[in-house]
TILUM-68489 format. One record per residue: residue in three letters; x, y, z of N, C-alpha, C, O in turn. Coordinates in steps of 0.05 Angstrom, whole numbers, padded with zeros to 5 digits. Each point is the difference from the previous one (the first is absolute). Layout:
<rs>
{r ala,{X,Y,Z},{X,Y,Z},{X,Y,Z},{X,Y,Z}}
...
</rs>
This chain:
<rs>
{r met,{00355,-01541,-00728},{00025,-00006,00005},{00002,-00018,00029},{-00002,00010,00022}}
{r thr,{00007,-00046,-00027},{-00003,-00025,00021},{00025,00016,00019},{00020,00014,-00006}}
{r asn,{-00030,-00023,00027},{00019,00000,00023},{00032,-00022,-00012},{00022,00010,-00003}}
{r lys,{-00025,-00036,-00003},{00017,-00002,-00010},{00020,00009,-00020},{00024,-00003,00000}}
{r gly,{-00043,00016,-00022},{00018,00014,-00013},{00014,00025,00012},{00018,00011,-00013}}
{r gln,{-00025,-00003,00033},{00009,00022,00011},{00028,-00009,00021},{00018,00014,00008}}
{r leu,{-00022,-00032,-00004},{00021,-00017,00012},{00024,-00006,-00015},{00023,00007,00007}}
{r leu,{-00028,-00023,-00031},{00021,-00007,-00025},{00009,00028,-00001},{00022,00000,00011}}
{r gln,{-00031,00038,-00023},{00008,00007,-00009},{00008,00021,00017},{00010,00020,-00010}}
{r asp,{-00015,-00020,00034},{00023,00024,00029},{00018,-00012,-00011},{00007,00009,-00022}}
{r pro,{00008,-00034,00033},{00029,-00008,00002},{00011,00006,-00029},{00022,00010,-00004}}
{r phe,{-00041,-00017,-00015},{00016,00006,-00027},{00000,00030,00003},{00024,00002,00004}}
{r leu,{-00034,00025,-00004},{00001,00015,-00002},{00018,00014,00018},{00012,00021,-00005}}
{r asn,{-00010,-00033,00026},{00024,00007,00022},{00026,00000,-00009},{00017,00016,00010}}
{r thr,{-00009,-00036,-00035},{00020,-00005,-00008},{00005,00011,-00020},{00024,-00002,-00005}}
{r leu,{-00038,00015,-00013},{00001,00016,-00024},{00006,00022,00013},{00022,00008,-00008}}
{r arg,{-00035,00010,00031},{00009,00016,00014},{00032,00003,00009},{00014,00020,-00002}}
{r arg,{-00009,-00045,00012},{00028,-00001,00001},{00019,00004,-00018},{00018,00017,00001}}
{r glu,{-00025,-00040,-00022},{00014,00000,-00018},{-00002,00029,-00009},{00018,00012,00011}}
{r arg,{-00030,00003,-00024},{-00004,00023,-00011},{00018,00022,00012},{00013,00016,-00013}}
{r val,{-00015,-00017,00037},{00023,00033,00016},{00028,-00013,-00007},{00009,00007,-00022}}
{r pro,{00003,-00021,00033},{00020,-00003,-00013},{00018,00003,-00027},{00023,00008,-00003}}
{r val,{-00045,-00018,-00020},{00001,00016,-00022},{-00010,00024,-00004},{00018,00014,-00007}}
{r ser,{-00033,-00006,00008},{-00009,00029,00000},{00037,00015,00013},{00016,00011,-00015}}
{r ile,{-00013,-00015,00042},{00026,00015,00001},{00016,-00008,-00020},{00011,00020,-00010}}
{r tyr,{-00004,-00037,00000},{00023,-00006,-00012},{-00010,00014,-00027},{00017,00014,-00010}}
{r leu,{-00035,-00015,-00001},{00000,00024,-00022},{00012,00028,-00002},{00014,00012,-00016}}
{r val,{-00029,-00008,00047},{00003,00032,00001},{00034,00002,00004},{00011,00023,00002}}
</rs>
């Protein structure tokens, strides 16, 4: 994986995690 790819993916994954946590709490 290239450095540029990591820089793009990291914020994306962080956003996904932030989005998924409230959704998980909501589902539970």
